[in-house]
C-alpha positions in Angstrom: -35.7 -98.7 -58.5 -38.8 -98.7 -56.2 -42.2 -98.8 -57.7 -45.2 -97.2 -56.2 -48.9 -98.0 -56.5 -50.5 -95.8 -59.3 -52.8 -94.1 -56.7 -49.9 -93.3 -54.2 -47.0 -91.0 -54.4 -43.4 -91.6 -53.4 -44.4 -90.7 -49.8 -46.9 -93.5 -49.7 -49.8 -91.2 -49.2 -52.8 -91.6 -51.5 -52.6 -88.9 -54.2 -56.1 -87.6 -53.3 -54.9 -86.9 -49.7 -52.1 -84.7 -51.2 -54.5 -82.4 -52.9 -55.4 -79.4 -51.0 -58.7 -80.0 -49.2 -59.7 -76.4 -49.3 -60.7 -75.0 -52.7 -60.8 -71.2 -53.4 -63.5 -69.9 -55.8 -64.6 -66.4 -56.7 -68.1 -65.4 -55.8 -69.8 -62.2 -57.2 -71.8 -60.1 -54.8 -73.4 -57.5 -57.0 -70.5 -55.7 -58.7 -68.0 -56.9 -56.1 -66.0 -60.1 -56.4 -64.6 -62.0 -53.4 -62.8 -65.2 -52.8 -64.2 -68.0 -50.7 -62.3 -71.1 -49.4 -64.5 -74.2 -48.7 -63.8 -77.9 -48.5 -64.6 -79.8 -51.7 -67.6 -81.5 -50.0 -68.9 -78.0 -49.0 -68.7 -76.8 -52.6 -70.5 -80.0 -53.7 -73.2 -79.5 -51.1 -73.6 -75.9 -52.1 -74.0 -76.9 -55.8 -76.8 -79.4 -54.8 -78.6 -76.7 -52.8 -78.3 -74.3 -55.7 -79.6 -76.9 -58.2 -82.6 -77.7 -55.9 -83.4 -74.1 -55.2 -82.9 -72.9 -58.8 -80.2 -70.4 -58.0 -76.5 -70.2 -58.8 -73.7 -69.9 -56.3 -73.5 -66.2 -56.6 -77.3 -65.7 -55.9 -77.1 -68.1 -53.0 -74.1 -66.2 -51.5 -75.8 -62.8 -52.0 -78.9 -64.1 -50.2 -76.9 -65.5 -47.3 -74.9 -62.3 -47.1 -78.0 -60.1 -47.0 -79.9 -62.3 -44.5 -80.2 -60.3 -41.3 -80.6 -63.5 -39.3 -77.1 -64.6 -40.1 -74.7 -63.5 -37.3 -71.4 -64.9 -38.7 -68.7 -62.4 -39.4 -67.3 -63.6 -42.7 -69.0 -64.7 -45.9 -67.2 -68.0 -45.7 -68.6 -68.7 -42.3 -72.1 -67.5 -43.3 -72.0 -69.9 -46.3 -70.8 -72.8 -44.2 -73.5 -72.2 -41.6 -76.2 -71.8 -44.3 -75.2 -75.0 -46.0 -75.2 -76.9 -42.7 -78.6 -75.3 -41.7 -80.1 -76.3 -45.1 -79.1 -80.0 -44.7 -80.2 -80.0 -41.1 -83.6 -78.7 -42.2 -83.7 -81.3 -45.0 -83.0 -84.0 -42.5 -85.9 -82.8 -40.3 -83.7 -81.5 -37.5 -84.7 -77.9 -37.8 -88.3 -76.8 -38.0 -87.5 -73.2 -39.2 -86.6 -74.5 -42.6 -86.3 -73.0 -46.1 -85.8 -76.6 -47.4 -89.1 -77.9 -48.5 -90.2 -81.4 -47.6 -90.0 -82.4 -51.3 -86.3 -81.4 -51.4 -85.5 -83.6 -48.4 -85.3 -86.8 -50.5 -83.5 -85.0 -53.3 -80.8 -83.8 -51.0 -80.2 -87.3 -49.7 -80.0 -88.7 -53.2 -77.8 -86.0 -54.7 -75.1 -85.4 -52.1 -72.3 -88.0 -52.2 -69.3 -88.4 -50.0 -66.2 -89.4 -51.8 -65.4 -93.0 -50.9 -62.6 -93.7 -53.4 -59.0 -92.5 -53.5 -59.2 -92.1 -57.3 -60.3 -88.5 -58.0 -61.4 -89.5 -61.6 -64.1 -91.8 -60.2 -65.0 -89.9 -57.1 -68.6 -88.5 -56.8 -67.3 -85.0 -56.3 -64.6 -85.0 -58.9 -66.2 -82.4 -61.1 -65.8 -79.9 -58.3 
């Protein structure tokens, strides 16, 4: 009988790599509910933004959807672009920013990229 490492499967791939990288979650826009598929790191980034801005995912999505400056066709694309724009602004790469200078350091401290193959100890495992 062949034994495998606890963090790998019979295929030899780390178990974390076998999990779907896209996660689908429901978002409420007023009375409507829609599904959005984002990468785990994108959900984590969105949660950090929401915590810093004092809104929930639904409120953030509603604001992004209603923003007349957003030209993306789908809510998922709008959210991805808004998340990226927020972090670019926090990094000082965009001067038309909604991210305040005080949130720039918070963003850097709060967002974590998963560096482990063990989901139980990964920074984003709660997502």
